[in-house]
Every structure is written in C-alpha cells, then in structure tokens.
N, C-alpha and C positions, 0 to 999 in steps of 0.2 A: 504493499499500500504505500504509495507515493505521497510525500507532504512537502509542504513549501518551507524553505528555510526563514527560521523564526529569530537568529541570531544569538538563540541560548546554547549552552554546552550541549555537546553531543557525545555519546559513548563512543569509543573507539571505533574507528574504520572497521568494516566488516565485509566479507565476501559475498557473492550471490546466494549461497547456501543460507544466510541468514534470514533471507527474504523468503526462500522456501519453508524455512521453520516456521517463521512468524505467521506466515499464510496458513500452515498446517493447523497449527495452535489454536488460530482466530476461528478456523472452519470448525473443529472440535468444539470450542468454546460456544459458538453459535449453535452447534446442535444440541449441548448439553443445557443451555440456559433456555431455548425452545422447548425441548423435550421434558425439562423437569418443572417448568413455570406452573403448571397445575397439579402438580404431585407433592410441591414442598412449598412451606410458606416463605422459606426465604432461601435464596441460592447466594452463595458468596464465592467470589473469584479471588484468589491468593497467587500472587508472584512473588517469589522467593529471592530472585535476581532480578529486580524490576530494570534495573539500568536507568538510563535519561530519558526513555521513552521514545527518543529519536536516533537514528544511526545515519553515518554517511557511508554508501557503498564505497569499497576501494574502486580505485581507477575509474571513478564516473563523477558526475555532478548529481547524480540522485540521492535524495534524502528518504529514509522509509520509515515507517511508525512501527516501533517496537512491540512487543506482546503486551504491555500493561494500555498503550493507546487502544492498540486493536479490541481489546476486551472491552474497554469501555465503549467502544463504538459498535458491538454486536446488537442485533435485535431479536428478540426483546433482551434489555440491559439485564445485569445480575443486580440483585438488590444491595449489595455491598461488594466492596473492593478493599483488598490489603495489599498493599505493595512495600515491600521489604527490600532495601538496598543498602550496603554499606559505603558506598562512594558518598561523600558530602555534596560535591558539585552535581554528581547525578541525580540525588533524590531532591535537591534544589530545583534543577532544570524540570523533573518530572512533576514536581507539584504545580509549577508555572503551566506546563502544557496540560495536565489534567484539568486545571482552572479554565484553560482556554477552549478545552475541547468538549468538557462537560461539567460546567460549574457546579451544579446541583447535585452531582453524583455523590454516594456516601462512601468516602475513601478515608481510610487508615493508613498513614504513611509511619513505615518503621524503620528508622536510620540504625544501620550496624548489621553485622554479619548474621544470616539467617540461624546459623548453628549456635550463635552465643545468645540470639534473642528470640528463640522459639517459645517462649513463655508468654512473650508480649504479643506474638501472632496468635497463640490460643486465646490470650484474654481479649483479643479485639474481635474475636467469632462470636456472633450473637449465642446466646445460650438456648441449648435445644430443650425442648418440654414436649409432652403428648399434644399440647394445644398450639404449639408453635415450632414445625419441624424444620431443621435447618441443614442444608446440603452444601458441601463446599467442593470446589474443583481448584486444585493446587497446582500450578505450573512451578517445575523445578529446572531450570536452566543455567547450570553453573559452566563456567568455562574449561573446568577439569573434572576430575572425579572428587572434588572437594565436599560435596555434601555428605554429612554424617547420616550413618541410618539410625543413630540414636534421635536425630532431630526427626527424622520420618515416622519413627516409631513414636514419639510423643503426638505428633500430628494426627497420626492413624487413631488415636484415642477417641477422635470425634469422627462423625459421619462424613466421609471424605474419599473423593476420587483423586488420583494422581497423575499428572503427564509429566514425565520424567525424561530429560535429555540425557542419554548415558554417553560419556563422552570415552568411548571404548576404544576408538581408533586416534582420535586427536591428542588424546593425553595418556590413557593407560599402556595402549600398544606402544605409542611413541617412546614411553619412559619406564618400558618393561623391564630393564636391567636395573633401575633403582629401586622400584615398586615391589621386585620379587625378594628383595633382600632380606634376610630374616628379621633386621632390626627396623624395618620401614612399616609403619603402621597404617600409612593411608588406605590401601585397598581393605585391610580389616574393618576399619571405621567405616569405609564406604559399604562394606556387605554385611556389617554387624556380626562377622565370624572372625574367631581367632585361629582355626584350622583350615583356613581355605587352601592354604599350600599343599597340604597333602593330598586333597582332593585334586588340584591342579596337576601334580605331578602324574597321578594316574590318568588324566584326561588328555595331558599332552603326549603320554607314551601311547594313546590311541590315535592320534594325530589331530586332535581338535584345536582350532585357533584360540589363541587367549582372549580376544573381544567375545567371543561367543560362549567361552566359559564364563566370563564375568557377568555377561548378560543374564545367563541361566542361573547362576548362583545368586545375582540378585533378585530374580524372579521368586527363588526359592525363600529367600529371605523375607519377600513380602507375602507371599503364601502363608507364612509363619504368623503374620498380622491379620489372617482371614481374607487376603484379597485372593481373587483369581489367578492361576499362575499363567503368566504369559509367555508362550513359546517365543524362540527366536526370531521365526519367520513371521509372527504377528507383530513384530516391533517395525518402524518406518526407518529406512536408511535416510541419512541426511548426508549429502555428497557434495564435492564441488563439481557443478554440471558439467562444466565443459571438460574437465579431466575424467570425471567418474573416479574420482579419489573418496575413499570412504572417511567420513568424520564421526558420526555419530549414529546413534539409534535413537529414535523417539519412543516411548513406552508407554501405555497406558495401564494404570492398576487401578481396579474397580473390585467392588464386593456384589456387584449386581450385572446380570448378563445384559440389561438393557445398554449399560454403557459401551459393551461391546459391539452390539448392533451400529451405534454411532461410530463407532472406531472402524467398523469394517467400511462404513461411507468413507472414511478418512483414506484409508489404504487404497481405496480407488481414485482419489482425488487427483486432478490433472490440470484443470485450469483454473486458477486462484479466480480471476476476473469474473468468470461466469458463475462461481459458486457462492461468491461472497457479495454482498450487497450492504455496504455499511452506511451508505448515505454520504455526503460531503458536510464539512464543518468549515467555518470560514478560515482562510489560511491555506486550504489545500487547493 
C-alpha cells in the first residue's frame, strides 16, 4: 500500500519482500476482523514490533504503509489496537501517523521491547467475561528470532490468535554456527526448549534442513499451548521476489478451525490490489 511522504521519521529501508509481507498480514487481518465481528464483543489487533508505520523501499522512491497502518484501515475496523515498539523515534512517528489516518481509533501505544513489556500488553487488552467476549489477533514481526517463547506463553493465556514471522532463513540459517553452540541461548528462548539440540542432531542425520526443523519445533511448542499444530507446508514463504531467495515463513497459530479457513484464503492470495480495498485517507 503506497503512501505519500509526510516528512516524519521512517523505519529503515526495506526490500520488496516487506510489501508482500504487509499485504499478506493486512489481508488476513481483514478476514479476521470481518469474520469475527458478530461472534465476539470486542476484537483487538496487537502488533509487537510496530515500527514507525511507514517504510521506504530500497532503491526506490516509493513509501509503503507498514502493518499497523494497514491494520487501522481494514474494514470493518478492529475495536482496539495495541502497538508495541522499542524505538523512540519509531513510536513517536507512529503516533503521529495513527492520528493522521484514524484519529478516533482506540489505540494503546507501548514503548519498549515486547519481551520486557509483555505485562503492559496484557494489561491493555480489555478483560474477558461471559458478557463481554474479547478475541485478539497478535502480529509478531521481529527482524530475527528474538521473540521469546515465554512472551508468547504469557500472551496465550488470553483468547488470542498469532501471526508470526519466523526468521528461519534471514537469521537462524545465516547465523547457524553461532546459534548451535552449546552456550548460545537464543534458539532455546525462541522455542521455549532446552533440549532442542538433541532432536536437531537426529533430524540433521535424516537430512532435514535447519529452517524446517525450527519451524516444526516452534509449532510443537505452540501446540503445547493448545494451538493447532501448523505443518511446514501451511506456512507462507516470504522471499526476495526477483531472486527467489527465502527469508521468512509466515505462520498462523489459532485454537479454532475457522482461523485456518481464513488462512487457506491467504495461502491462495496473489494480487493484493484486487483483494484489499482499504479506501484512501488524506495524504495518500
């Protein structure tokens, strides 16, 4: 989704793959918000790595809207939005852009690392009761595998679906030699597991690639939280289009089959401009 230069701070320049990612997430958010509108009293959209809201594409004059702005503009809108971002300049610019696009939206901004501020995210979610049923969609979009499973475990104590960008190639595969060291904690924190190396050795001997192993391990960890297991082929590849270089896998985790019906539509998704109709706001 292209936007006009507003003179505010931008997130670091991104490749064309980021546009693909944002459009996929926005399409799912639209399906989720529309499909759950009459089934829940309140629908909440959470973005744990919200960024500045706008990004410049590398080697281009184009500026695109990031996931929080696109989520604000889906129809029907969510009832509440929670945007977490640790960058001071990013969250300041995001506040201004949210005010520009949808001034009356119910938005809570949380400044700081999501792993350190997960309790603040939980506090911002409206309380659930029999008379006020609340369902959240949480988008997790880290640059690396820095999301800690302990954070997701806390969030999963609420009624919540997750869309998670798994940096399996961009980070985990690229930094393999460092991450598999016995003293390296990052993958263990990502998976919520201390004995993953033993299983990896066995799978490696069977010829499995490291990114697929991590995706399947992560899915098993989510299954332990009562989420439906997500097979590797049901995750969406995010690539550098012109080079067909793999970067991430976008994965959905839900406790309900309805969400996977929406996800199947996303997996068939090809032309964002035909599928998404957000309308235009001033300055676009």
